[in-house]
N, C-alpha and C positions, 0 to 999 in steps of 0.2 A: 590830547585824547584821554578820555576818562578810563580808569581801570575797569576791567570787566566785572559785571555784577556776579555775585556768587549764585550758583544754580540752586533753585529751591527744590528741596527733596520732599517727596510725599511722605507723610508720616503714616506708618502702618499701625493700626490699632491691633491689640491682641486678638480681637474677634476676627478681623480680616485675615490676619496671619494664620490663625488656626483653621479658618475656613479654607484658605488657599492650600495649606498642607493637607487637609482632608481631601480636597478635590484632586490634588496631585497624587496622593496615595491611591485614591480610587481609580484614577487613570492608569497608573502603573499596574495595579492589580488586574484591571480589565484587559490591559495589553498582554500581560503574562498569561492569563487564562485563555485569551483568544489564541495566542501563539502556541500554547500547549495543545489546545483542542484542534487547531488547524494542523499542527504537526502530527497529531495522532491519527487524523484521518488521511493525510497524504503520505505519511510514512508507513511502510509495510513491515510487519514483523516476520512475514514469511521468509524462510531461508532454506537453502539447499543443504541436505544432510546425507550422511552415508546410509545406504539402504540396508540397515541392520535390523529392521523390524517391519512387520506387516501393518503396524499402526500408522506408518507414514503414508502420505500421498506418493504414489509411484507412477511415473509416466515412462512409457517405452518410446524413445526418440530415435529418429533416423536423420542423418544429414545427407541431403541430396539423393539422387536416384540409385547410386551404387552402394549405399549403406544398407545391405539386406539384413544383417544381424541386429543392428540397433544397439542401444544402451539404455539401461534403466537409470532414471534420475529420481531422487526422492526429495520431498519437501515436508517441512513441519511448520506449525504455527499459522494463525489466521493472517489473512492479507492476500495480496496478489502480486505477481511478478511477471514482467515481460519475458518473452523468449526470443531467441534468434530467429531472423526471418527465413532462413533456409532450413528450418526444422520441420520434420513430419512426425506425427504422433500416431502410433498404431494401437496403443492400449493405455487406459487409465485404471489404476487400482486406487480406490479412495482411502483405504485404511480406516482409521477412526475419524474421518473427516467428511464434511459435506462440501462438494466441489462443483465448480463450473469452469469452463474453458472459453476463451474468446477467439472467435474466428468469424470471417465474413462480416466484420464490423459490429458484432454484438456478442453478449455473453450467452453461452449455450450450455446445456439445454435450458429452456425457459424455467423448468423446475430443476433445481440443482440435483446432482447425483448424490444419493444417500450414502451412508457409512458402509464400509466393508463390501463394496460392490466393484466388480470389473465393468469396464465400459469400453466397447469397441465399435467400430464402424463396419459392419458386415458388407454393406453396399459400396464401401471404399476400401478394398482389401489392402491397398497401399498406404492407408492412413489418411489423415487430414493435416492441413497446415493450420497452425494456431499461433496467435500473437501473445497470449498470456494465459495464466492459470490462476484460479482463485480458490482459497480455502476459507470457509465461513466459520 
């Protein structure tokens, strides 16, 4: 049996090698830009904060039917956040924010609530159930 023939290697010319490096660098850059932009849109900067200022978004929340007093929760920064399912809201104070809330499968009100405004539901004295809150 004859010894195996040596494998022929393709020779890369300097032009092909630099072109390959440029394409790879472009792909890496595009991937990083895409991951950063996707991360920025899907990640939310909104966060719960202490209610130490009227500049924050403040929502008055109630858990279940027996929670008459309720609690104030405050949020800062743009973005949106989901809320627990058993939560009722009776009041929103927007502070220095433009705000919408999500309920009944859509963001409401259609025109977001302006800055430094209270928002209540007079025809729903017990409040409304919402899924999320958004600061623009």
